PAPA-436243 format. One record per residue (C-alpha): residue number from 1; x, y, z; residue in one letter. Coordinates in Angstrom, 3 decimals. Layout:
+------+----------+----------+----------+------+
! kelo !        x !        y !        z ! zaro !
+------+----------+----------+----------+------+
!  NUM !        X !        Y !        Z !    a !
...
+------+----------+----------+----------+------+
***
This chain:
+------+----------+----------+----------+------+
! kelo !        x !        y !        z ! zaro !
+------+----------+----------+----------+------+
!    1 !    0.013 !   -0.175 !   -0.206 !    m !
!    2 !    2.543 !    2.349 !    0.880 !    n !
!    3 !    4.854 !    1.611 !   -2.369 !    s !
!    4 !    1.723 !    2.421 !   -4.349 !    l !
!    5 !    0.917 !    5.279 !   -2.452 !    q !
!    6 !    4.482 !    6.602 !   -3.017 !    s !
!    7 !    4.582 !    5.799 !   -6.541 !    s !
!    8 !    1.288 !    8.337 !   -7.113 !    s !
!    9 !    2.909 !   10.439 !   -5.013 !    d !
!   10 !    6.137 !   10.599 !   -7.462 !    k !
!   11 !    3.733 !   10.431 !  -10.454 !    k !
!   12 !    1.970 !   13.458 !   -9.058 !    e !
!   13 !    4.908 !   15.396 !   -8.404 !    v !
!   14 !    6.844 !   14.477 !  -11.886 !    k !
!   15 !    3.040 !   15.880 !  -13.505 !    n !
!   16 !    3.121 !   19.287 !  -11.524 !    k !
!   17 !    6.628 !   19.291 !  -12.644 !    c !
!   18 !    6.161 !   18.882 !  -16.243 !    i !
!   19 !    3.440 !   21.203 !  -16.448 !    l !
!   20 !    5.339 !   23.614 !  -14.355 !    y !
!   21 !    8.067 !   24.021 !  -17.296 !    r !
!   22 !    5.788 !   23.736 !  -19.901 !    n !
!   23 !    3.620 !   26.793 !  -18.288 !    n !
!   24 !    7.606 !   28.394 !  -18.151 !    k !
!   25 !    8.352 !   27.507 !  -21.848 !    v !
!   26 !    5.471 !   29.117 !  -22.909 !    k !
!   27 !    5.778 !   32.143 !  -20.964 !    d !
!   28 !    8.953 !   32.255 !  -22.916 !    l !
!   29 !    8.265 !   32.146 !  -25.883 !    v !
!   30 !    5.277 !   34.510 !  -25.942 !    r !
!   31 !    7.597 !   37.080 !  -23.955 !    k !
!   32 !   10.523 !   36.775 !  -26.682 !    n !
!   33 !    7.809 !   36.908 !  -29.590 !    f !
!   34 !    4.685 !   38.681 !  -28.336 !    n !
!   35 !    6.093 !   41.822 !  -28.641 !    e !
!   36 !    7.962 !   41.780 !  -31.951 !    k !
!   37 !    5.099 !   40.267 !  -33.752 !    a !
!   38 !    2.303 !   42.743 !  -32.183 !    k !
!   39 !    5.387 !   45.297 !  -34.133 !    e !
!   40 !    5.452 !   43.573 !  -37.540 !    k !
!   41 !    1.982 !   42.435 !  -38.169 !    l !
!   42 !   -0.136 !   44.639 !  -36.462 !    f !
!   43 !    1.590 !   47.839 !  -35.060 !    g !
!   44 !    2.205 !   48.988 !  -31.253 !    t !
!   45 !   -1.153 !   51.166 !  -30.951 !    d !
!   46 !   -3.031 !   47.980 !  -31.027 !    v !
!   47 !   -4.307 !   46.852 !  -27.677 !    n !
!   48 !   -4.009 !   43.130 !  -27.203 !    s !
!   49 !   -1.468 !   40.518 !  -24.817 !    t !
!   50 !   -1.379 !   37.386 !  -27.468 !    e !
!   51 !   -1.065 !   37.699 !  -31.200 !    f !
!   52 !   -0.405 !   33.896 !  -31.581 !    f !
!   53 !   -0.821 !   30.391 !  -29.835 !    k !
!   54 !    1.877 !   28.067 !  -28.123 !    v !
!   55 !    1.124 !   24.728 !  -27.394 !    f !
!   56 !    4.340 !   22.172 !  -25.426 !    t !
!   57 !    2.854 !   18.997 !  -27.162 !    v !
!   58 !    3.786 !   15.246 !  -25.732 !    s !
!   59 !    2.980 !   12.815 !  -28.722 !    s !
!   60 !    4.230 !    9.539 !  -26.628 !    e !
!   61 !    2.006 !   10.624 !  -23.397 !    e !
!   62 !   -0.837 !   11.276 !  -25.840 !    f !
!   63 !   -0.565 !    7.684 !  -27.219 !    w !
!   64 !    0.041 !    6.443 !  -23.581 !    n !
!   65 !   -3.093 !    7.718 !  -22.860 !    n !
!   66 !   -4.948 !    6.555 !  -26.137 !    e !
!   67 !   -3.606 !    2.894 !  -25.563 !    e !
!   68 !   -4.559 !    3.482 !  -21.605 !    n !
!   69 !   -1.045 !    2.112 !  -20.883 !    e !
!   70 !    0.984 !    4.106 !  -17.936 !    e !
!   71 !    1.378 !    7.582 !  -18.024 !    h !
!   72 !    2.246 !   10.862 !  -16.292 !    i !
!   73 !    0.461 !   13.598 !  -18.149 !    l !
!   74 !   -3.737 !   13.371 !  -19.026 !    d !
!   75 !   -5.206 !   13.346 !  -22.201 !    h !
!   76 !   -5.415 !   17.128 !  -22.074 !    d !
!   77 !   -2.805 !   17.672 !  -20.592 !    e !
!   78 !   -0.534 !   16.588 !  -23.862 !    t !
!   79 !   -2.150 !   19.701 !  -25.449 !    e !
!   80 !   -2.332 !   18.172 !  -28.900 !    l !
!   81 !   -6.410 !   17.722 !  -28.978 !    p !
!   82 !   -5.861 !   22.069 !  -28.036 !    a !
!   83 !   -3.599 !   21.730 !  -30.690 !    l !
!   84 !   -5.633 !   20.263 !  -33.228 !    k !
!   85 !   -8.621 !   22.025 !  -32.345 !    e !
!   86 !   -6.468 !   25.427 !  -33.459 !    h !
!   87 !   -5.430 !   23.977 !  -36.170 !    i !
!   88 !   -8.973 !   22.734 !  -37.399 !    k !
!   89 !  -10.129 !   26.607 !  -36.766 !    g !
!   90 !   -7.580 !   27.931 !  -39.076 !    l !
!   91 !   -8.645 !   25.344 !  -41.640 !    y !
!   92 !  -12.690 !   26.468 !  -41.275 !    i !
!   93 !  -11.155 !   29.929 !  -40.829 !    s !
!   94 !   -9.331 !   29.630 !  -44.667 !    h !
!   95 !  -12.625 !   27.653 !  -46.041 !    s !
!   96 !  -15.077 !   30.328 !  -45.289 !    q !
!   97 !  -12.901 !   32.853 !  -46.714 !    k !
!   98 !  -12.540 !   30.757 !  -49.907 !    a !
!   99 !  -16.336 !   29.877 !  -49.798 !    v !
!  100 !  -17.356 !   33.798 !  -49.627 !    k !
!  101 !  -14.767 !   34.710 !  -52.491 !    d !
!  102 !  -16.517 !   31.890 !  -53.959 !    y !
!  103 !  -19.859 !   32.980 !  -53.898 !    i !
!  104 !  -18.756 !   36.758 !  -54.463 !    a !
!  105 !  -17.578 !   35.598 !  -57.551 !    g !
!  106 !  -20.805 !   33.689 !  -58.444 !    v !
!  107 !  -22.839 !   36.589 !  -57.960 !    s !
!  108 !  -20.871 !   39.253 !  -60.103 !    g !
!  109 !  -20.845 !   36.522 !  -62.602 !    l !
!  110 !  -24.790 !   35.804 !  -62.143 !    v !
!  111 !  -25.313 !   39.708 !  -62.159 !    s !
!  112 !  -23.558 !   39.859 !  -65.593 !    f !
!  113 !  -26.055 !   37.117 !  -66.802 !    l !
!  114 !  -28.953 !   38.487 !  -65.681 !    h !
!  115 !  -28.292 !   41.893 !  -67.703 !    i !
!  116 !  -31.427 !   42.408 !  -70.039 !    p !
!  117 !  -29.897 !   41.946 !  -73.519 !    k !
!  118 !  -33.414 !   43.329 !  -75.254 !    e !
!  119 !  -33.236 !   46.748 !  -73.293 !    n !
!  120 !  -30.695 !   48.795 !  -75.569 !    t !
!  121 !  -32.864 !   52.292 !  -76.138 !    s !
!  122 !  -30.572 !   55.202 !  -77.128 !    t !
!  123 !  -31.196 !   56.623 !  -73.687 !    q !
!  124 !  -29.653 !   53.513 !  -71.828 !    t !
!  125 !  -26.714 !   53.756 !  -73.867 !    e !
!  126 !  -26.473 !   57.042 !  -73.582 !    d !
!  127 !  -26.760 !   56.738 !  -69.784 !    l !
!  128 !  -24.637 !   53.672 !  -69.610 !    k !
!  129 !  -21.418 !   55.300 !  -71.647 !    d !
!  130 !  -21.603 !   58.282 !  -69.557 !    k !
!  131 !  -21.498 !   56.242 !  -65.896 !    l !
!  132 !  -18.739 !   53.831 !  -67.241 !    f !
!  133 !  -16.881 !   56.923 !  -68.741 !    s !
!  134 !  -16.578 !   58.473 !  -65.613 !    e !
!  135 !  -15.760 !   55.443 !  -63.769 !    l !
!  136 !  -13.145 !   54.901 !  -65.931 !    k !
!  137 !  -11.094 !   58.596 !  -65.515 !    l !
!  138 !  -11.566 !   57.795 !  -61.833 !    k !
!  139 !  -10.029 !   54.245 !  -62.309 !    f !
!  140 !   -7.262 !   56.053 !  -64.308 !    e !
!  141 !   -6.655 !   58.742 !  -61.287 !    t !
!  142 !   -6.678 !   56.052 !  -58.915 !    r !
!  143 !   -4.294 !   54.005 !  -60.835 !    l !
!  144 !   -1.757 !   56.849 !  -61.213 !    q !
!  145 !   -2.106 !   57.543 !  -57.257 !    d !
!  146 !   -1.793 !   53.783 !  -56.636 !    l !
!  147 !    1.576 !   53.928 !  -58.775 !    g !
!  148 !    2.941 !   57.494 !  -57.168 !    k !
!  149 !    2.443 !   55.608 !  -53.690 !    f !
!  150 !    4.262 !   52.319 !  -54.467 !    f !
!  151 !    7.023 !   54.422 !  -56.167 !    d !
!  152 !    7.489 !   56.451 !  -52.710 !    s !
!  153 !    7.090 !   53.201 !  -50.903 !    v !
!  154 !    9.785 !   51.838 !  -53.167 !    y !
!  155 !   11.968 !   55.024 !  -52.711 !    t !
!  156 !   11.937 !   55.072 !  -48.698 !    k !
!  157 !   12.580 !   51.888 !  -48.730 !    i !
!  158 !   15.817 !   52.087 !  -51.005 !    m !
!  159 !   17.002 !   54.889 !  -48.623 !    n !
!  160 !   16.340 !   53.057 !  -45.389 !    n !
!  161 !   18.643 !   50.009 !  -46.924 !    l !
!  162 !   21.386 !   52.617 !  -47.860 !    d !
!  163 !   21.373 !   53.948 !  -44.674 !    e !
!  164 !   21.444 !   50.225 !  -43.076 !    g !
!  165 !   24.483 !   49.297 !  -45.673 !    v !
!  166 !   26.411 !   52.029 !  -44.094 !    k !
!  167 !   25.861 !   51.289 !  -40.463 !    k !
!  168 !   25.780 !   47.605 !  -41.145 !    a !
!  169 !   29.686 !   47.897 !  -42.994 !    e !
!  170 !   30.638 !   49.864 !  -39.581 !    g !
!  171 !   29.584 !   47.471 !  -37.170 !    h !
!  172 !   30.329 !   43.971 !  -39.094 !    c !
!  173 !   33.208 !   43.349 !  -37.226 !    l !
!  174 !   31.841 !   44.264 !  -33.708 !    k !
!  175 !   28.543 !   42.761 !  -34.953 !    n !
!  176 !   30.728 !   39.376 !  -35.886 !    a !
!  177 !   32.548 !   39.406 !  -32.629 !    q !
!  178 !   29.519 !   39.092 !  -30.549 !    k !
!  179 !   29.010 !   35.770 !  -32.301 !    i !
!  180 !   32.764 !   34.578 !  -32.606 !    l !
!  181 !   34.034 !   35.862 !  -28.820 !    k !
!  182 !   34.265 !   32.843 !  -26.265 !    s !
!  183 !   32.782 !   33.007 !  -22.859 !    k !
!  184 !   36.115 !   32.243 !  -21.419 !    n !
!  185 !   39.458 !   33.857 !  -21.718 !    a !
!  186 !   41.231 !   30.728 !  -22.831 !    k !
!  187 !   38.965 !   31.160 !  -26.019 !    y !
!  188 !   38.180 !   27.285 !  -26.518 !    s !
!  189 !   35.497 !   26.525 !  -28.773 !    g !
!  190 !   36.102 !   29.482 !  -30.989 !    y !
!  191 !   37.763 !   27.848 !  -33.915 !    h !
!  192 !   35.331 !   25.043 !  -33.706 !    k !
!  193 !   32.268 !   27.601 !  -33.976 !    t !
!  194 !   33.956 !   29.495 !  -36.930 !    l !
!  195 !   34.249 !   25.836 !  -38.693 !    k !
!  196 !   30.941 !   25.391 !  -38.122 !    a !
!  197 !   29.994 !   28.741 !  -39.472 !    l !
!  198 !   31.917 !   28.034 !  -42.564 !    c !
!  199 !   31.185 !   24.585 !  -43.242 !    r !
!  200 !   27.155 !   25.731 !  -43.012 !    c !
!  201 !   27.592 !   28.917 !  -44.979 !    s !
!  202 !   27.063 !   31.246 !  -41.922 !    g !
!  203 !   24.584 !   29.513 !  -39.869 !    y !
!  204 !   24.240 !   26.351 !  -37.763 !    y !
!  205 !   22.350 !   24.775 !  -35.252 !    r !
!  206 !   24.462 !   23.441 !  -32.349 !    s !
!  207 !   23.393 !   19.630 !  -30.188 !    r !
!  208 !   21.436 !   21.562 !  -27.669 !    d !
!  209 !   19.356 !   23.596 !  -30.079 !    g !
!  210 !   21.062 !   26.726 !  -29.941 !    k !
!  211 !   21.402 !   28.581 !  -33.412 !    t !
!  212 !   24.032 !   30.727 !  -34.597 !    v !
!  213 !   23.497 !   32.783 !  -37.376 !    d !
!  214 !   26.373 !   35.265 !  -38.818 !    l !
!  215 !   24.549 !   36.556 !  -41.743 !    n !
!  216 !   21.432 !   37.448 !  -39.876 !    y !
!  217 !   23.455 !   39.389 !  -37.238 !    t !
!  218 !   25.626 !   41.186 !  -40.348 !    l !
!  219 !   22.235 !   42.588 !  -41.362 !    v !
!  220 !   20.648 !   44.080 !  -38.694 !    l !
!  221 !   21.370 !   47.525 !  -39.011 !    p !
!  222 !   19.907 !   46.879 !  -42.381 !    m !
!  223 !   16.698 !   45.558 !  -40.717 !    y !
!  224 !   16.622 !   48.031 !  -38.030 !    a !
!  225 !   16.537 !   50.760 !  -40.841 !    s !
!  226 !   14.190 !   50.058 !  -43.035 !    m !
!  227 !   11.908 !   48.328 !  -40.536 !    d !
!  228 !    9.609 !   51.467 !  -39.800 !    n !
!  229 !    8.881 !   51.499 !  -43.515 !    t !
!  230 !    8.330 !   47.857 !  -44.213 !    f !
!  231 !    6.118 !   47.533 !  -41.486 !    t !
!  232 !    3.839 !   50.326 !  -42.087 !    s !
!  233 !    3.167 !   49.567 !  -45.605 !    c !
!  234 !    2.647 !   45.640 !  -44.995 !    f !
!  235 !    0.809 !   45.914 !  -42.415 !    r !
!  236 !   -2.040 !   43.633 !  -42.666 !    i !
!  237 !   -4.819 !   44.709 !  -40.214 !    n !
!  238 !   -5.031 !   48.577 !  -40.640 !    q !
!  239 !   -5.836 !   50.288 !  -43.931 !    n !
!  240 !   -4.237 !   53.632 !  -43.430 !    s !
!  241 !   -2.916 !   55.681 !  -45.953 !    r !
!  242 !    0.662 !   54.450 !  -45.649 !    r !
!  243 !    0.082 !   51.134 !  -45.869 !    s !
!  244 !   -0.335 !   48.927 !  -49.335 !    i !
!  245 !   -3.869 !   47.781 !  -47.990 !    k !
!  246 !   -5.139 !   50.897 !  -47.375 !    g !
!  247 !   -4.316 !   51.912 !  -51.252 !    a !
!  248 !   -5.894 !   48.689 !  -52.523 !    f !
!  249 !   -8.879 !   49.666 !  -50.320 !    d !
!  250 !   -9.218 !   53.349 !  -51.470 !    l !
!  251 !   -9.211 !   51.914 !  -55.658 !    l !
!  252 !  -11.820 !   49.745 !  -54.439 !    q !
!  253 !  -14.139 !   52.018 !  -52.737 !    n !
!  254 !  -13.893 !   54.830 !  -54.898 !    d !
!  255 !  -16.269 !   52.735 !  -57.248 !    l !
!  256 !  -19.359 !   54.765 !  -58.497 !    i !
!  257 !  -22.007 !   53.783 !  -55.576 !    t !
!  258 !  -25.089 !   51.688 !  -57.253 !    i !
!  259 !  -27.304 !   52.422 !  -54.945 !    d !
!  260 !  -28.962 !   55.546 !  -56.847 !    n !
!  261 !  -28.729 !   54.417 !  -59.912 !    r !
!  262 !  -32.185 !   53.617 !  -61.281 !    k !
!  263 !  -31.503 !   51.563 !  -64.198 !    h !
!  264 !  -31.496 !   47.984 !  -63.909 !    a !
!  265 !  -28.980 !   46.996 !  -66.083 !    a !
!  266 !  -26.521 !   49.542 !  -65.423 !    v !
!  267 !  -26.563 !   48.221 !  -61.446 !    k !
!  268 !  -26.036 !   44.781 !  -62.547 !    l !
!  269 !  -23.378 !   45.875 !  -64.628 !    r !
!  270 !  -21.653 !   47.533 !  -61.784 !    l !
!  271 !  -22.095 !   45.317 !  -59.771 !    t !
!  272 !  -20.216 !   42.588 !  -61.869 !    y !
!  273 !  -17.358 !   45.340 !  -62.034 !    i !
!  274 !  -16.815 !   45.915 !  -58.339 !    k !
!  275 !  -16.913 !   42.181 !  -57.905 !    t !
!  276 !  -14.245 !   41.066 !  -60.026 !    e !
!  277 !  -12.390 !   43.983 !  -58.630 !    l !
!  278 !  -12.493 !   42.808 !  -55.590 !    r !
!  279 !  -11.268 !   39.713 !  -56.857 !    i !
!  280 !   -8.306 !   41.368 !  -58.556 !    l !
!  281 !   -7.732 !   43.333 !  -55.250 !    i !
!  282 !   -7.808 !   39.537 !  -53.057 !    a !
!  283 !   -5.056 !   38.238 !  -55.626 !    n !
!  284 !   -2.795 !   41.475 !  -55.427 !    l !
!  285 !   -3.017 !   41.369 !  -51.505 !    e !
!  286 !   -1.998 !   37.770 !  -51.615 !    t !
!  287 !    1.113 !   38.272 !  -54.132 !    e !
!  288 !    2.141 !   41.281 !  -51.811 !    a !
!  289 !    2.142 !   39.209 !  -48.679 !    t !
!  290 !    4.354 !   36.737 !  -50.563 !    a !
!  291 !    6.854 !   39.476 !  -52.290 !    r !
!  292 !    6.994 !   40.789 !  -48.676 !    k !
!  293 !    8.378 !   37.543 !  -47.130 !    k !
!  294 !   10.548 !   37.009 !  -50.394 !    n !
!  295 !   12.115 !   40.592 !  -49.740 !    i !
!  296 !   12.709 !   40.228 !  -45.969 !    y !
!  297 !   14.342 !   36.902 !  -46.495 !    n !
!  298 !   16.370 !   38.292 !  -49.624 !    s !
!  299 !   18.598 !   40.815 !  -47.324 !    i !
!  300 !   20.213 !   38.093 !  -45.222 !    t !
!  301 !   20.307 !   35.759 !  -48.428 !    q !
!  302 !   22.071 !   38.554 !  -50.298 !    s !
!  303 !   24.866 !   38.677 !  -47.720 !    v !
!  304 !   25.028 !   34.557 !  -47.471 !    q !
!  305 !   25.530 !   34.982 !  -51.209 !    d !
!  306 !   28.523 !   37.750 !  -50.849 !    s !
!  307 !   29.702 !   35.937 !  -47.585 !    m !
!  308 !   30.289 !   32.335 !  -49.737 !    d !
!  309 !   33.613 !   32.544 !  -51.205 !    p !
!  310 !   34.418 !   33.995 !  -47.870 !    a !
!  311 !   33.060 !   30.949 !  -46.176 !    y !
!  312 !   34.439 !   28.460 !  -48.179 !    k !
!  313 !   38.146 !   30.185 !  -48.412 !    g !
!  314 !   38.333 !   29.754 !  -44.745 !    t !
!  315 !   37.603 !   26.326 !  -44.395 !    i !
!  316 !   40.208 !   25.235 !  -46.306 !    l !
!  317 !   42.619 !   26.798 !  -43.747 !    l !
!  318 !   41.102 !   24.131 !  -41.656 !    f !
!  319 !   42.498 !   21.040 !  -43.890 !    l !
+------+----------+----------+----------+------+
***
């Protein structure tokens, strides 16, 4: 009896230790990345404390529960059920958006198909020509504004990068030493770190999970110089005039309203045009997000490509 009670107590203590450790890990991850996610994705003026979910899962404990084998964590404490629900929610959210976009596209097409073909009176054609001429003129003006907006964004980012390059060049040795500097006076391990970095083109992961990225460290001043402009332009939840989303929304919302148009054929044509424009802008926003990732990652990749001959040359010194 005492043996069973002792075993149960040990299991309970181990359970509490694991849960305590998991909570500490999640708190640490949130602390390290939550503010950064807030700044990069939503802006510092957004009032929220958590922008992403953190799960500490144990597949082994989960399957021990499923197979009714000995386990320390309960079914829900493995956090796999919560992770599955979270993924399911993301899938449903994306599916609902896809369905919504599809319905919008069908609605626009149906509106176009319902345009009365027989109604071609001179008065109707004159009204249609007048409205569409006005619409074309407004769109041409907005497209010019959109072009000026992207030109200004490009100029700002290039100026920021030029400034960042100068700072990176001035601090490259100091920043590199932060990674290569040994924690002890004998500099043991210095050559191992340098050799590992050169062998893996400036990046490697140690056995304890610690990552060392010399390329990213070298370009930190460049990121620091361009981050404000980059973040304000690509912010996904704000349609200010400084953001790409805001520029696209302005183009879409400036379309002639159809509420005060009495002629059915004109209303249906405008509904179709608005639907097609909404689909086009949604595709452009998706493309902008993809290019944002490529632009941001290309800076580190560019430095890695430039440094690669030096990495390979240094490796030869170790042979």
